[in-house]
N, C-alpha and C positions, 0 to 999 in steps of 0.2 A: 627789646628794640627790634624792629623789622626794617627791611629795605624795599623801596619801591622798584629799584633796578639792581637786584642782587648779582646779576651777571657781571656788573662792573667791578665787583670785588676781586675778580681774577686778575685785575691790573695791580693788585698788591704784590704780585711777583716782581713788579718793577722795582720794588724796594731793594732788590739785590744789586741794582746798578750802583747806587751810592756806596754800598759796602765794598764792591769790587774796586771802585775808584779809590776808596780809602785805603784798601789793602795794597793797591799798586803804589800809592804814595809812601807807604811804610816799608818798601823793600830796602835792603841793606846795600851800602856802597863801600868799596875798599878805601881805606884811609891812607893817604900819602903825606909824609911830613916834609916840609921845606925848611930851609934855614931861615933864620931871622923872623920866624912867625911863632915862636914858642910862647911869647907873651900873649898871644890870642887864644890860647887853649881854654882858659877859664871862661872867657866871653862866649866861645863857641858852645861849650857845654850848657851854659845858661840859656842860650838862644834855642838850642835843640829841644830842651824841655818845654819851653813855652810854645813852640811850634807844634809839638805833639799834642798838647792840651787843646790848642786851637782846632786841630784837625778832628779831635774827638767831638768837640762842641759842634763843629760844622756838620759832622756826620749825623749827630743826633737831631739837629734842627732840620736837616734835609730829609732825613727819614720821616720825621713827624710831619713836616710840610707836605711831603708826597702822600703819606698815609691819610692825612686829614682831607687832602684834595680829592683823593680817590673815594673816600667815604662820603664826601659831600655830593659827588656825582652819582653815587648809589642812592641818594636821598633817603636817609634813615628817618624813622618816625616811631612814636609810641602809639599803639593801637588804641582807638577811642573806647570808652566804656560801653557804648551802645552802637558799636560799629555795624552790627547785623541789620540795623534799621536805617543805615545811612542813605539807602536808595529809596526810602519810603516816599510816597506821594502825600502831599498835604491837602486836606479838605477842611475848610472853615465853614461851620454851621452858624449862621447869624440869625438870631431870633428877632424878627421885625413885627411881632404881634403887638397888639395895642397896649399890653401891660408895660412895654418898653417905652411908653410915653412918660412914665414916672420920672421924676427929677432926682438925680443924684447930686453929688457935690459939684460937678462941672456941667450941669444941665441935663437934658433928657438923655436917658440911658442909651437909646438907639443912636442918636446923633453923636454922642460921645464915643461910642464904639466904632462908628463909621469914621470919625475923625482920627481915632487912634490907628485904624487900619491904613488910612491914607498916609499918615505921618511915619509909621514905623515899619511898614512892609517894604523890604528891599525890592528895588526895581527889577532885579534879575531873578526874583523868587517866583517859581511857577506853582500855582495852587488852583483849587476849585472852590468856588463859593456857592453855598446852598442856603437859601432863605425860605421863609414860609410861602413865598409867592414866585420866586425866580431861581433859576440855576445858571451858573456860569462855569463851564467845565474847562479845565486846562487853560487857564488864563494867567495874566499878571496884573499888577496893581495899576499900571498905566492904561491898560486896555479897558478896564472897567471903572476907571476913576469917575467918569461922568455918570455912569449908572449908579454908583454908590452915593454920589452927591445928591442924586434925585430919587433915592430909594424911599418909597412910601411905606406906611404901615399896612400890614396885610389883614384882610378880613378873616383869614383863616387863623385859627388858634395854633399855638406852637405844639406840634405833635412830634416829639423827638424820635419816637420809634419809627414813624413813617419816613422821616428824613434820613435816619440811619439806614433803613432798608433801601432807600433810593441810592445811597452811596455804595452800599454793598452790591447792589445790582449793576453798578457802573463797572464794567469789566476793565481789569488792569493786570499787568504782569508783575506789579510790585505790591508790597504791603502798603497799608494806609495809616497815616496819622490824621486823626480827627480832632479838631479843636472846636468846642461848642461854646458860643457866647450867648448866654441867656440869663435872665433874672430868676429863672426856675419857678415862675408862677404857674401853678397847675401841673408841675412836673410830677409824674407818678412813678413809684418804684418799678412797676412792670415795664416802663418805657426805657429803663436803663439797667436791665438785667445783666449782671457781670458774665462775660464769656471770654474765652481765650482770644477770640477775634477782636475784643475790645480793649486789649492791654495797652494800646496806644491811643486811648481816648482821654482827652484833656478838657477841662472846664475853666471858663472865665465867667464868674458870676458877679456882675455889677449889682450894687445894692441901692435901693431907693431910700432917700432920707426920710420921707414920710409915706406911710401906707394908708392914710385916710382918703376915702373916696366915696362919693355918692353917685349912684347909677339909677337911671330910669329903666326899670326892668320890663314893664309891659303896659299896655293900654287895653281896656276892655269895656264893653257896655254893661254898666252896673244895673241900669233900670231903663225900661222903655216906657215913656209916657205918651200921651195922646199926640202932642206936637213937639216933644223934645226927647233927646237922649241924655241920660245921665251917665257920663263916662268916668271910669276910675283909672287913675294913674298910679301904678305901683312903683315905689321908690325903695331902694335898698341902701343902707349906710354901712360902710365898712371902716372900722376904726373906732375912735373914742371921742375926739374933740370936734364937735360940729356946732355951728351957729345957724341961725335962721338963714335960709337961702331962698332966693326968688325963683318962682316957677311961672312960665308963661305958655299960653296956648295960642297957636297961629293956624289960620285957615287961609290957604293960598297966599302965604307970606304976610298976611294981615293979622296983627295982634287983636285977639278977641277976648282974652281974659288973662289976669295976672294976680298972683297972691304970694304969700310967704309960707314956707314950710318949716315947722319946728319938729325936730326929731326927739320924741320922748322914748322911742324904741328904735331898734335896728331897721325895722320895716315900717313904711308909712304909705297910706293910700289917700290920694287927694282926688276929690270929685269935682267935675265941671259939668255944667248943663249947656248943651248946644242944640240948635234947631234940628228937627228931624228931617234932614235933607242931605244932599251930597256934601261930604267933608273930605278935604284933601290938604293935609297940613302936618303939623308936628307939635310936640310939646318939648319945652327946653328949660334947663336949669343952669344956674351960674354958680360954680364952685371951683375950688383950687386943686382938685384931684385930677384924674384922667379926663381928657377932653372928649374921647370918642363916644362915651356913653352918656353924654349930657343932652343929646337930642334923640327923640324917638319919633319916627315918621309913621303915619298911618292914614288910611283912607276908609271912609264909610260910605257905602252906596245909599242912594235914596231908597227908602223901603219899598219893596215890591211884594205883591201877594205871592206866596209859595203855592205851587201846584201839587196837589196830593190826590192820588187815586188809591182806593182800597179795593182789593179783589176778594170777594167772598160773599157769603150769605148776607143779604141786606139786614135781616133781623139781628144778626150777631154784630153788625158793623154800626149800629145806631149810635153807640157811645162816641164814635169817632167824629160824627157830625157835630156833636156838642163841644168837642175840643177844637176841631178845625173849622172855626166860624168864618162866615162870609167876609167879615171885616179884614181878616188877615190871610185867608187861604181861599184858593179855588179848589174846593173839595168835591169829589164825586166817587160813587161806589158802583162797581160792576160785578156781576157774577162771572165766573170763568167762561161760561158759554156765550155771554154777550160782549165780552171784552174786545175792544178794537186795539190791536197791537200798535197801530200807528200813533196812538195817543201816548204811549209809554215814554217815548223819547223826549216829550215835552214836559215831563214831570220833574219835580224836585225830590219827591219821595213816593214810594209805592209800598202799600201795606198788603202783605199776604195773610189774610185773616182766616185761619182754620180751613185751608184747602185740603181736601181729602187726597188730592194728587196734584203734583206740580209737573205739568207737561214739559217735555224736553225742549220744545220751541220756546216756552216761557223761560226756562232756565237759561237758555242761550241769550235771549233778549235781556234778561236781568243782569247777566254777567257783563254784557256790554254797557248796560245802563249804569252800573256802579263804576266802571272804568271811566265813564264820562263825567263822573262827579255826583251821581244820584245816590240817594239813601234807600235801602230796602229794609223793611221791618217784617220779620217772620214770626207769626204767631202760629204754632203748630196745632194741628188737629190730632186728637187721640186716635182717630181712625186712619190717619196717614201712616204708611209703612216707614220703618226706620231706613230702609234702603233708599226709598225715594227722597227722604229728607237729606240723607248723607250724599246722595248723588248731586243734589242741588248745592249743598254747602261745600262740596269738594271744589267748586269753582273759586272759593274764597279762602279755604284752608282754615286751620286752627281749631275748628269746632266740628265735633261728630256726635250724633245722637246714639245712645245705647237703648236699653230696654225701657219700656213704659212701667213706671212704678205706681202702685195704688195707695201708698201711704200719704197722709195729709202732712203738708209742710208749711211752716211759717216764713214769710219774707221779712227778715230782721236786719239785713245788712245793706247799707248804702255806701257806695264809693263816692264820698263827698269831693274827692279830688278829680273825678272824671269830668271832662268838658260839658257833659249833659247837665251837670248840677253846679257848675262853677259859679253861677250868679243866682242860684235858687235859694240857698240857705245862708243866713247870716252867721249861724253857728251850727255845730254838729248837734243833731237831734237823736236821742236814744230812746225816748218814751213815746214814739208815735204809734198810732193804731196799726198793728201788724196785719197786713193782708195774708191770706192763705190760699193754697191750691190743694185740691183733693187728689188729682191725678197729674203726674208730671213725668217727663222723660229724664233719665240720667244722661248727663252730658260729659263727654271727654273734651276738656276745654283748656286750650293754651292761650285764649284771648282774654283781654282785660274784663273783669267782672264789674258790671254796673250795679246790679241789685243781686243780693244773695240770700239763700235760705239759712236757717239757724244751724244746719249741719255743715255749713261752709261750702256747699255746692252752689252753682250759679243759677239764678232765676232769669237774669237778663245779661247777655254778653254782647260785646261790640268788637267788630273787626273793621278797622279804618285803613284806607289806602292813601290818605293825604288830601284827597279831594272829595271822596264819597265814602260810604261805609254800609255795613249790614249789621242790623241789630237782631238778636235771636233770643226769643223767650223759650223757656224750658217747658212751658205748659200753656194750655188754652186759658184765656181769661174771660170766657163767657160767664154769665151769672150762675150757671149751674155748677161749674167747676171751680170758680174762684170769686172772691169778693174784692178783687183788685180794682174793679171799676168803681167801687165805692171809696177807695183810698185817695186822699188828697194828692198823693205823689204821682198818680197817673197823669194828671194834667201837664206838669212840667216835663215829665218823661216823654210823652208822645209829642208834645209841642216842640221840644228841642230836637227830637229825632227827625222831625219833618223839615227842620230849618236847613237851608243851604247856607253854610258858613260864609261864603263869599257874598251872598246877597244880604244876610241879616246880621253879620258880625263885623268886627274890626279887621280890616285887611292890612296885615303887616308881615311881610315875608322876611326871612332871615337869609342874609347873603351866605352863599357857599353851602346851603342846604339843598337837598334834592327834591323838595316838596313841589309837586306840579301845580299848575294853575289853569283853570278852565275859563275860557271866554266864549261868549256866544256871538258868532259872526260867520258869515258865509264867504268863503274864499274861492276865487276863481282858479283856473288851472295853474297859472304862473304867479299867483299872488301869495304874499307872505305878510305876516305882521311883524312890526318892530316895536321896540320899547325905547323910549327916549325921555330926556329932560334937557335942561339948558346946557349940561356939561357932558352927557354921555348919550350914545345912540348905539344900540346893539340889536342883533337878530337872535332871539332865543331858539332853542330846539323846539320844533312844533310838529304836532300830529293832528291831522284833520279828522274830526269825528262828526260827520254829517254837518249839522248846523253849528257845531262847536269846534273849538281848537284847543288842544291840550298843550300848554307851554311848560318847558323845563328850562331852568335858567343856568344850571351848571355853576361856573365861577363868575358869572356876570350878575349884576353890575359890579364895578370895582369900588364904588363909594355909595354910602347910604344916602337916601333921599326920596323925594316924591317923583314918580314917573307916570307916564301915560302910555297906554297900549294903542297903537295906530295901525290902520289898514289903509294904505295909499293916502297917508296924511290925514285920514279921517279918524278922529278919536273914537275908541271903542269902550275903554274902561280905564279907571285910575288904579294904580298899584303903588305900593310903598315898600321900601327895603330898609332893613336895619342890620347893624353889626351884632353878632352873637355876643352876649354879655359874659362869656366864660372868663374873660381877662380882667373883670372889674375888681375882683377881690385880691388886692396886693398882699394881703396877709397869707395867701396861699403859696408864698414862695417857699419851696421845699428844697433848700440848699443842702440839707442833710442827706437827701436821696443820693447825691453823687459823692458821698464820703469815701467810697471804695476806689475812686478814680483820682488821678493827679489833678490838682487845682493850680492854675497859673494866676498870678495876681493881676496882670494887665496884658494888653496886646503886645507891647514892646518886648515882653519876656518870652513870647512864643518862639521867635526866631533865635533869640539869644540862648534859650534853654536847649532847643533842639540842636543848634550848631555846636554848643559847648559839649554836649553829651555824645555827639556823633561825628565830630571832626577829629581826625588823627592829629596828634601833636607832632608837627614837622620840625625836625631839629637840624636839617642839613645846613641851615644858615649859620648855626654855631660852628659847624666844622669848617665852613668857608672862613669865618672870622679867625678860628684857630690857625688855619693854613696861612692866612695873611700875617697873623701875629708871628709865626715862626719864620716867615719870609723876612719880616722886619728884624727879627733877632739875628738871622743869618747876616744881614747887611751890617748890623752893629758889630757882630763878631769879626767880620772881615775888616771893618774899619778900625776898631779899637783894640782888638786882641792881637798882640804881636807873636 
C-alpha cells in the first residue's frame, strides 16, 4: 500500500491527545466516608467498573476514528499492475482500405468499427487517429465525430509498417499505446516485426462472414481488326461458391453489350467487340462481394499512325519498312549524316540500327526523347566501341555492354509475360524455329529480359520509365550476322516496340501510383491543364516538354471513374482511373501474423483494459467509511453504555 500524500501521516502523532485525555480521567481521588451512606457502597463499586469499561471503549473508538481519518486524507492506494505506462499516449490505427467493405455480423466492417468508436470512446479521452488516408493528431471523439461519420474508403492499400513509421515519427515525451483495427487482409509478417518499441501494440481484428468475391482485374486489347477492337476483360474469382453473374459494357454511360459469366475456374476472360474508334467507358459486374472492384474504367483513343524513324544504313534497314507499313505507321529512314534532329521530337519510336558511333548530341536528344514518352530501339554494330555504347546507355541505367564475343548463340527464351508479347501468343511455345547470332556482345543486365539466349544471357532487354522505354539488342541482326529477320517473332517484337501505349492501347491508370502520363498540347506562359469529371476537378503536377505536357497525379483523384484532360475548358484527351485490386482477395486475411501481440476483442474493451491495468486502486474511501463507522460507534457507546 502506498500514499498519495504521505506527509499527512505525521498527524498520527495527534493520537496521543485522546490517550492523554483518557489518562487524565483515570487519576485517583481521596475517598471520604459520610454517615448514613454506607448502604450506597455496593452500588458505587458497580458504577465505577462500568464507567471504566466505557472509557476504554471510547478511547479505542476515538483512536481508530482519528487514525482512519488521517489515513483517508493521506489517500492510500495499491499500485496498478502496469503503472509505468499510465501516462502513455493512445494512437488508434483504423484500416479504411476497401477490404473493410466486407460484411461481418453487424454490417460492413469499417462502418461497424466507426460506430463502436463513436459509442464507446470516453468523451474526455485524448488520442490520435491514423487511417490510410487521413491523420487526426491529439484529438477527442467529439472533435472528430463528423469526420468519422463521413469517413470514406481509401484508394491506398493498408500498409501497417508505413502507418507505424508515421506514428513513431510523431514526436512525444511519452510512450505510446497503439491500437490497430484491421481485417488483416494482405498483412505481411515483415510489416509487424516484433521489437521492444512495440510492446504496447494491440490488435482488433474484425472478421468477414463471407470471403467470396469476384473482381474485374484488367481490360486489354486482345485483337485489332480492320474496323473493330476485340477487348478482353480479365475476371478473378476468390472463394468457392459462385453462380452466373451478369457483366455489362458501357461507353459514355450508354450500355452497348451485356452477357453472363460462368466460372469454371478461378480466372476468366470475357471478350467484347467494339468499333475501332474513341472509347470512354467502363465494364461492370453485379455480385454480392466487395463493391469497389465491380467496375473497371478505361479509355481507348481512336487509332492514329505511329511515327517511326530509323537511323542507319538504308541497306540494313530495309526489313523495317516491311514491318512498319504505310497503313499503320509513318516510317522513314535516315543516315546519321542526313538526319534532321528537329524531326526526332515528333516521333513515337526511333531505331538506332547498327550505328558505328552515337554522337553526344544524339545521346542528349534521345535521353530527352525517352523522358517525353518515346521509345528507342538500339541495334548495336559490331564496329561500335563498348565505351560509346555504355556512354549512351548510362543515361538510362541497368544495362552495360562488355566485350564482343565470337561464339554462335541460339535465341531460345521468350518472356511471355512481358508486355511486348502479352497479346501475341495464345499459349507458350517451346518448339519454334530458333534464330541465331554469330557475333554478340556480353551484357551486364539488371533490366527485364524480353528474349534470351540458350545460355540464359539476354538477347533483347527493356528499360521502361512508365511512359517510354529503351529496347537493347545484344547483337546486330543483319542477314550476315543473324537469321533473326527470317524468324516469325521479329514482326510482333518490332511492331510492339514502336507502339505508343497511350495511342494504341487501353488507357487505365491506377489511383495512388506514380506512373506519369504524357499529353500533346501547347501551353502558354500561365496556362495549366486540369483533370475533371462530374464529381471531381483537380490540377495534377505538370511539366512542360516543348509540345507535350508530362502529368503526375500523386494521390488524385480520390474516386475511380472516367475523366477528361482540359486546357482552358478545351478537351485534350480522355483518361480513366481505377482502384488497385490488392484488397480483392479476402482469403488473404493473415490474422496469425499478429499472434505475438495482444489482441482485444472489440473497441469497448480498449479503454476498459487499459484503465483496469493502469489505474491505481484507490482505497481512501474505505478509510472514510471506517472513520464514520467508529464515529457512529462512539455515539452509541455514549448513549447506551453506562
